[in-house]
N, C-alpha and C positions, 0 to 999 in steps of 0.2 A: 595497689591501688589502692586509694582514699576511700577509706570506708563511710563517712562521713558524706562527704558531697556527690558519693555512690547513692546514699541511704536515701537522702535528699532531692535526687532526681526521680529516683525508684516512685519517692512516697508520691512525685507529681502525678504519676499515671497511674496508680493504683486505682483509685475512683472508674475513671473512664476505663479503662480495662473491665472490672468488672459488671460495669454498667454493660459492655458490649459481649459480655459473655466468654471475651477470650481470656487466656492463662495468664495469670499476676508475675511479674517478675519474680515474686517470691516463688513460682511453681515451676517456673522453667531454665530458673540460675542460681549456683550454688558459689560461693570463695571457694577459690581453690586452698584447699589445705593441704599440708605434708603428711602428719600421719596424725594417730588417736582421735580422740572424739573431742573437735575441735567447732567452733560458732560457723553456721552454716547461716548463708543468706535468706532460709527457710526459717531458720531458728529463731535468726533475728525480728524478722517481721511476720511470725506468727501469730496468731491470737493473743495465744495465752502469754502474755509479756508482764501480766501481773497477776496477785493470785489472793484469796479471801481467806481470812485465819482459819477455814475450814478446810482448805486445801492441804496443811500442817496438823503433823499429831505431834504426841511428845517424844518419840523413835526420832524423828527427825529433828526437835529439839535438842536433844540428849546427842546427834550425831551416831547414829546407831543403823550407819549405811553406807555404803560405799560411794565414795564422790564420782569414781571413777565408771560405774555401770549407773548413773544416777540419772534419767534422760532432762533435768534442767538442770545438768552441770557441764563445762565444758573445758577443757584444757588450757591454759592460760599460753599463748605464744611466748616461744623464749625469749624473741626479743625485747616483751617485757617486763621478765621477771631474772631473780638473782642464778634460777637454775630449771631444769626441766619436771615436769611432775607436778606441776602445780593447778590443781582448779577451782573454780569461782561457777557459779549462779551465772546461766546465759545471760540473765538480764542486770547481775552486778559490773559482769564483766565489759559488757554494751555500753554500761554507763561510764566504766572505768576509761573504755577506750576512746569516749567522748572527751573525759576529762583531760586523759593524758596527750588527746592532739593538742586541743585548748593551750594548754602547759608548756608544749614545747613551743608552741607559737610566741609564747612570750618568758623560752630562754631556759623552762623548767621542766627536769627530765625525770619522770616518775617509775621509778622500779620497785616492784613486786615483791617482797622478800617472803613473805609468808601469806598463803590464801585460805583455803579450806584444810582444817585438821577435826577428823571423824574423831568417835570414842576412841580406837585404838591408839593414833597418830597421838592425842593429848595424853595418853596413857601412859605412854614411853617416855613423854616429857616430864609427866608429873612425877612418876615411878624413876624416873632417872635420878631427879632430885629428892625426893626421900629416902631415897636409899644411900644417897651419896657418892654414886656415880658417876653423877652430873653435879658442876657445881652450880650455886644458885649464884644471883646478880651479884653480891658481895664477894664471890667469889669462893664461898666459904663451904663446905663440905657441913651441909644442913642434919644430917642422920647424926654427926658428931656434936655441931654446935647447938642442937636444940634438940636434946632426948628427950622432952616431952613433945607428945604428939601434936596437942594442940597449938605449941609454940613454933613447931615445927612448919604445921599446916599453916599458919598466919604467915611466918616466914616468907615461902613458897609463891602464896597468896599476895602479897606484893606486887608481883607482873608475872605469874602463872595460873593457870582457872586450874580445877579439878575435872577431870573426864565429866561429863555429862551438864557441865555446866556455861562450858563454854562459850560465847560467841562466833567463835571459829567452826563450831561446827556448820555454822548454818551457809557458810557459802557466800555469806552477805561482806562479810570481815576482812580486809585484810592489813598486812605492816608496809609501810614505803621507807623504801630508801634504806633506814638504819631502825639499828634497836636502843637508842640511850637517847635520851631528851639532849643531853651536851651538843651530840651531832648537830640538834636544830636550833640552837642558840647561837650562832654565829657563821659565816660565811655563808656556803652553800644552802648548808641545810638550813639557815634562818633563811631565804631565800623561797627554799621551797615551802618553808612549815608557813610562813607568810602569807603564800599564794594559796595553798590549802585552806587556809584560814578563810580569805578572802574568795574564792573561788569554788571551792568543793561545793557548798552546799547547794548554789545551782546545777549541780549536775546528781542532788540525790546523796551527798555524805558528809555525816557528822564524826566528829571526835569523841566519842562514847565515854571515854575516860582521861575526861578535864583536869586542872588541876584539883586537888583536893581541899575539900575547905568547909564552910560555913555551907556552901549550895551542895557539895557534895561531899558528906561525910564520911564514906562508906566506899569498900570493893577497891581495885585496883589502884596502885598509884598510876600519877600522870603517864600517858604514854602518845606522845604526840607523833608518834607513826601510826598507828592503829585510827586506822577510817572503815567506817560503817555505811554500806546501803540502804537509807533508811526507809524505803516505798515497800520494802522486803522486811526489812528486820523492825520494826517499827511493829508487825503483825506477830513477829515472834516473840518479841518483846511480851507483848499482850498476851499469848498465850502461854508465855512460861510465868506470868503475872498469877494468870488464874490457874493454873494446872500443875506443875509445876512442883513439889514439895521437897526438903531437905532432905526423908529419907528415899526417897528416888536417886538419889545422888549416891551410887556404891559400885562395888565391883573394881577397885584397883586400893593401893598399899593407903592408908590414912584416913579412908573412906568414913572411918568410925568418927570423926572429926565435924562432918558437913552439919546434923542437927544441932551440935552444940556452938559454932559457930554462927550459923545462921545465914547457910551460904546463898541461898536464893533469895533472901533480901537482899542482902549486903553488898554479895558481888554481882549475881546473872541482873538484879534490880536496882544495883549501884552505880548508875551511869549520867552523864548529864544528864540536866533537864531539856538540854536544846535536843536531845537525840530518843527522849520519849514521847 
């Protein structure tokens, strides 16, 4: 079943069904799913499709929850991802499906490579790089190459977030197709990136980590693969701006550098102005 044409036809009858006192399609039908907490028609058409900042708290911002158990999250269908077990917010996932369908019509295939990563997931990535059990993007063992704690943290922060400070905690952000900027600079990768630049904003998505320079002097290096669903991410960015403090970023190896680096101002808020 094509989800977008189906939803459009359903929306036409919603008002008339409600006026007649009949059950709406959202109350009587569900999209068939094979396993897990997949998006249903009820969840897509439910009134709670947007949230105020009051709906979130710092534990959410810092990824202190299990997306598999969270009512606002859904399992991403394997056909849109490079592996099983990826989760996104339901509203973000529906927006992605709309964008993916449009991209496909233009000969562009979008594949989710990474989605929600809660605190524990991000901690495993960070500490793997911190200890040298996992190499950093340059192929180096950061523990050996950067014995000074701040230097090591800054090197890891070129592309990886400290646990508690990642946008991937929010369920609004995803990595698409590849993890290197070089992939998106020629061939099919360039076609994908150009399509996203031209079309993703129409579906609510923005590239938060644009090229660094005068307009964005701080934060992670450019990530052409990282796209954020702004209707929700903007609210969470503002909540982080108002309430998140460097001292709260703790509970992992190397956390003592968060205050010295200024992790909130320079990294959590170090995004493209178009995404603020």
